[in-house]
A tleap script that builds the chain and sets N, CA, C and O, in Angstrom:
source leaprc.protein.ff14SB
mol = sequence {
  NMET LYS LEU LEU LEU ASP GLU TYR HIE GLN
  VAL ILE VAL LYS ARG LEU GLU TYR LEU ILE
  ASP PHE TYR VAL GLN PHE GLU HIE ILE ARG
  PRO PHE GLN ASP GLY ASN GLY ARG VAL GLY
  ARG LEU LEU PHE PHE LYS GLU CYS LEU ASN
  HIE SER ILE VAL PRO PHE VAL CILE
}
set mol.1.N position { 226.084 159.906 24.643 }
set mol.1.CA position { 226.857 158.890 25.323 }
set mol.1.C position { 227.197 157.766 24.352 }
set mol.1.O position { 228.320 157.261 24.347 }
set mol.2.N position { 226.224 157.375 23.530 }
set mol.2.CA position { 226.473 156.306 22.564 }
set mol.2.C position { 227.580 156.703 21.597 }
set mol.2.O position { 228.444 155.886 21.278 }
set mol.3.N position { 227.563 157.943 21.131 }
set mol.3.CA position { 228.611 158.404 20.213 }
set mol.3.C position { 229.981 158.365 20.882 }
set mol.3.O position { 230.964 157.969 20.256 }
set mol.4.N position { 230.052 158.766 22.130 }
set mol.4.CA position { 231.313 158.746 22.865 }
set mol.4.C position { 231.844 157.320 22.984 }
set mol.4.O position { 233.032 157.082 22.767 }
set mol.5.N position { 230.980 156.378 23.324 }
set mol.5.CA position { 231.409 154.988 23.463 }
set mol.5.C position { 231.759 154.363 22.122 }
set mol.5.O position { 232.710 153.585 22.035 }
set mol.6.N position { 231.009 154.688 21.073 }
set mol.6.CA position { 231.339 154.175 19.738 }
set mol.6.C position { 232.720 154.649 19.307 }
set mol.6.O position { 233.516 153.871 18.781 }
set mol.7.N position { 232.999 155.929 19.530 }
set mol.7.CA position { 234.311 156.474 19.181 }
set mol.7.C position { 235.404 155.803 20.010 }
set mol.7.O position { 236.480 155.499 19.496 }
set mol.8.N position { 235.126 155.576 21.286 }
set mol.8.CA position { 236.108 154.959 22.175 }
set mol.8.C position { 236.486 153.564 21.688 }
set mol.8.O position { 237.661 153.196 21.698 }
set mol.9.N position { 235.502 152.796 21.265 }
set mol.9.CA position { 235.756 151.423 20.827 }
set mol.9.C position { 236.457 151.364 19.475 }
set mol.9.O position { 237.050 150.336 19.145 }
set mol.10.N position { 236.408 152.424 18.690 }
set mol.10.CA position { 237.082 152.443 17.393 }
set mol.10.C position { 238.577 152.703 17.520 }
set mol.10.O position { 239.349 152.310 16.645 }
set mol.11.N position { 238.991 153.353 18.588 }
set mol.11.CA position { 240.411 153.662 18.787 }
set mol.11.C position { 241.120 152.395 19.255 }
set mol.11.O position { 240.747 151.799 20.265 }
set mol.12.N position { 242.149 151.993 18.509 }
set mol.12.CA position { 242.844 150.746 18.827 }
set mol.12.C position { 243.855 150.951 19.956 }
set mol.12.O position { 243.822 150.234 20.956 }
set mol.13.N position { 244.745 151.923 19.801 }
set mol.13.CA position { 245.764 152.197 20.813 }
set mol.13.C position { 245.307 153.392 21.645 }
set mol.13.O position { 245.162 154.503 21.135 }
set mol.14.N position { 245.088 153.148 22.906 }
set mol.14.CA position { 244.593 154.213 23.783 }
set mol.14.C position { 245.752 154.753 24.610 }
set mol.14.O position { 246.299 154.052 25.461 }
set mol.15.N position { 246.120 156.001 24.354 }
set mol.15.CA position { 247.185 156.670 25.086 }
set mol.15.C position { 246.577 157.486 26.220 }
set mol.15.O position { 245.366 157.698 26.270 }
set mol.16.N position { 247.427 157.936 27.120 }
set mol.16.CA position { 246.971 158.701 28.278 }
set mol.16.C position { 246.173 159.928 27.859 }
set mol.16.O position { 245.143 160.233 28.459 }
set mol.17.N position { 246.639 160.629 26.837 }
set mol.17.CA position { 245.940 161.831 26.377 }
set mol.17.C position { 244.517 161.504 25.935 }
set mol.17.O position { 243.590 162.272 26.192 }
set mol.18.N position { 244.349 160.366 25.274 }
set mol.18.CA position { 243.019 159.972 24.816 }
set mol.18.C position { 242.119 159.633 26.008 }
set mol.18.O position { 240.946 160.005 26.031 }
set mol.19.N position { 242.674 158.924 26.998 }
set mol.19.CA position { 241.880 158.570 28.175 }
set mol.19.C position { 241.454 159.813 28.950 }
set mol.19.O position { 240.340 159.873 29.470 }
set mol.20.N position { 242.337 160.800 29.028 }
set mol.20.CA position { 241.983 162.058 29.693 }
set mol.20.C position { 240.859 162.755 28.936 }
set mol.20.O position { 239.917 163.264 29.543 }
set mol.21.N position { 240.960 162.776 27.609 }
set mol.21.CA position { 239.915 163.393 26.785 }
set mol.21.C position { 238.578 162.673 26.977 }
set mol.21.O position { 237.534 163.315 27.085 }
set mol.22.N position { 238.614 161.342 27.020 }
set mol.22.CA position { 237.397 160.567 27.249 }
set mol.22.C position { 236.788 160.934 28.603 }
set mol.22.O position { 235.577 161.125 28.711 }
set mol.23.N position { 237.625 161.031 29.627 }
set mol.23.CA position { 237.148 161.384 30.969 }
set mol.23.C position { 236.458 162.752 30.962 }
set mol.23.O position { 235.378 162.909 31.531 }
set mol.24.N position { 237.080 163.726 30.322 }
set mol.24.CA position { 236.515 165.080 30.270 }
set mol.24.C position { 235.173 165.070 29.542 }
set mol.24.O position { 234.218 165.700 29.997 }
set mol.25.N position { 235.093 164.361 28.419 }
set mol.25.CA position { 233.831 164.292 27.676 }
set mol.25.C position { 232.756 163.583 28.498 }
set mol.25.O position { 231.599 164.004 28.507 }
set mol.26.N position { 233.137 162.507 29.188 }
set mol.26.CA position { 232.196 161.777 30.036 }
set mol.26.C position { 231.638 162.697 31.121 }
set mol.26.O position { 230.433 162.714 31.373 }
set mol.27.N position { 232.526 163.459 31.760 }
set mol.27.CA position { 232.088 164.375 32.816 }
set mol.27.C position { 231.199 165.486 32.256 }
set mol.27.O position { 230.297 165.962 32.946 }
set mol.28.N position { 231.443 165.894 31.040 }
set mol.28.CA position { 230.631 166.938 30.412 }
set mol.28.C position { 229.209 166.429 30.117 }
set mol.28.O position { 228.239 167.174 30.255 }
set mol.29.N position { 229.096 165.170 29.716 }
set mol.29.CA position { 227.786 164.573 29.407 }
set mol.29.C position { 226.954 164.395 30.681 }
set mol.29.O position { 225.741 164.604 30.667 }
set mol.30.N position { 227.609 164.006 31.784 }
set mol.30.CA position { 226.930 163.769 33.061 }
set mol.30.C position { 225.742 162.811 32.891 }
set mol.30.O position { 224.591 163.210 33.065 }
set mol.31.N position { 226.029 161.540 32.549 }
set mol.31.CA position { 224.953 160.599 32.232 }
set mol.31.C position { 224.098 160.156 33.425 }
set mol.31.O position { 223.006 159.621 33.230 }
set mol.32.N position { 224.570 160.367 34.639 }
set mol.32.CA position { 223.826 159.919 35.818 }
set mol.32.C position { 223.377 161.111 36.654 }
set mol.32.O position { 223.961 162.192 36.577 }
set mol.33.N position { 222.351 160.906 37.439 }
set mol.33.CA position { 221.854 161.971 38.301 }
set mol.33.C position { 222.858 162.281 39.414 }
set mol.33.O position { 223.009 163.433 39.819 }
set mol.34.N position { 223.532 161.256 39.897 }
set mol.34.CA position { 224.496 161.435 40.985 }
set mol.34.C position { 225.659 160.468 40.773 }
set mol.34.O position { 225.474 159.389 40.209 }
set mol.35.N position { 226.841 160.847 41.216 }
set mol.35.CA position { 227.991 159.947 41.172 }
set mol.35.C position { 228.789 159.982 39.886 }
set mol.35.O position { 229.619 159.101 39.661 }
set mol.36.N position { 228.565 160.974 39.033 }
set mol.36.CA position { 229.273 161.037 37.759 }
set mol.36.C position { 230.788 161.132 37.944 }
set mol.36.O position { 231.545 160.476 37.228 }
set mol.37.N position { 231.225 161.937 38.891 }
set mol.37.CA position { 232.657 162.083 39.135 }
set mol.37.C position { 233.294 160.788 39.599 }
set mol.37.O position { 234.366 160.410 39.127 }
set mol.38.N position { 232.633 160.109 40.525 }
set mol.38.CA position { 233.169 158.836 41.034 }
set mol.38.C position { 233.226 157.792 39.936 }
set mol.38.O position { 234.225 157.086 39.804 }
set mol.39.N position { 232.168 157.685 39.146 }
set mol.39.CA position { 232.142 156.710 38.054 }
set mol.39.C position { 233.198 157.060 37.013 }
set mol.39.O position { 233.902 156.175 36.525 }
set mol.40.N position { 233.315 158.332 36.669 }
set mol.40.CA position { 234.306 158.759 35.687 }
set mol.40.C position { 235.722 158.455 36.131 }
set mol.40.O position { 236.531 157.973 35.338 }
set mol.41.N position { 236.036 158.735 37.401 }
set mol.41.CA position { 237.379 158.443 37.918 }
set mol.41.C position { 237.640 156.948 37.956 }
set mol.41.O position { 238.755 156.510 37.673 }
set mol.42.N position { 236.629 156.155 38.302 }
set mol.42.CA position { 236.778 154.705 38.316 }
set mol.42.C position { 237.046 154.175 36.909 }
set mol.42.O position { 237.929 153.339 36.720 }
set mol.43.N position { 236.290 154.657 35.921 }
set mol.43.CA position { 236.517 154.241 34.535 }
set mol.43.C position { 237.913 154.627 34.060 }
set mol.43.O position { 238.599 153.833 33.415 }
set mol.44.N position { 238.331 155.851 34.382 }
set mol.44.CA position { 239.658 156.320 33.990 }
set mol.44.C position { 240.742 155.428 34.594 }
set mol.44.O position { 241.659 155.002 33.893 }
set mol.45.N position { 240.637 155.147 35.891 }
set mol.45.CA position { 241.609 154.313 36.588 }
set mol.45.C position { 241.658 152.916 35.980 }
set mol.45.O position { 242.738 152.382 35.727 }
set mol.46.N position { 240.486 152.325 35.746 }
set mol.46.CA position { 240.386 150.976 35.183 }
set mol.46.C position { 240.994 150.916 33.789 }
set mol.46.O position { 241.742 149.988 33.481 }
set mol.47.N position { 240.684 151.889 32.950 }
set mol.47.CA position { 241.208 151.885 31.586 }
set mol.47.C position { 242.715 152.129 31.558 }
set mol.47.O position { 243.412 151.582 30.704 }
set mol.48.N position { 243.220 152.935 32.475 }
set mol.48.CA position { 244.679 153.093 32.574 }
set mol.48.C position { 245.324 151.742 32.862 }
set mol.48.O position { 246.298 151.369 32.208 }
set mol.49.N position { 244.794 151.012 33.826 }
set mol.49.CA position { 245.349 149.702 34.164 }
set mol.49.C position { 245.217 148.727 33.000 }
set mol.49.O position { 246.142 147.959 32.737 }
set mol.50.N position { 244.087 148.744 32.299 }
set mol.50.CA position { 243.883 147.845 31.155 }
set mol.50.C position { 244.884 148.082 30.037 }
set mol.50.O position { 245.201 147.159 29.286 }
set mol.51.N position { 245.386 149.303 29.914 }
set mol.51.CA position { 246.283 149.650 28.810 }
set mol.51.C position { 247.708 149.909 29.292 }
set mol.51.O position { 248.477 150.608 28.632 }
set mol.52.N position { 248.054 149.340 30.451 }
set mol.52.CA position { 249.411 149.415 31.016 }
set mol.52.C position { 249.904 150.845 31.185 }
set mol.52.O position { 251.076 151.139 30.950 }
set mol.53.N position { 249.011 151.721 31.589 }
set mol.53.CA position { 249.353 153.107 31.887 }
set mol.53.C position { 249.275 153.263 33.401 }
set mol.53.O position { 248.305 152.833 34.025 }
set mol.54.N position { 250.287 153.873 33.985 }
set mol.54.CA position { 250.270 154.087 35.432 }
set mol.54.C position { 249.194 155.125 35.743 }
set mol.54.O position { 249.313 156.281 35.337 }
set mol.55.N position { 248.141 154.719 36.464 }
set mol.55.CA position { 247.052 155.662 36.754 }
set mol.55.C position { 247.455 156.666 37.829 }
set mol.55.O position { 248.364 156.422 38.623 }
set mol.56.N position { 246.769 157.782 37.833 }
set mol.56.CA position { 246.965 158.776 38.878 }
set mol.56.C position { 245.602 159.293 39.298 }
set mol.56.O position { 244.626 159.184 38.557 }
set mol.57.N position { 245.547 159.845 40.469 }
set mol.57.CA position { 244.277 160.312 41.024 }
set mol.57.C position { 243.947 161.681 40.466 }
set mol.57.O position { 244.776 162.590 40.486 }
set mol.58.N position { 242.717 161.821 39.963 }
set mol.58.CA position { 242.245 163.103 39.439 }
set mol.58.C position { 241.430 163.775 40.524 }
set mol.58.O position { 240.920 164.877 40.319 }
savepdb mol mol.pdb
quit
């Protein structure tokens, strides 16, 4: 998880493809016992809004 977040913070311009890749990697790690999908979708939605990308429901 730390490696994923370190890599995420190094990328300056975050495009939709990168955010999707981050979401997939996050879901693969499954850092929580429950709620990983909900947290992952929330992070994806939030980051889309932060980077002026129109979010969509996964």
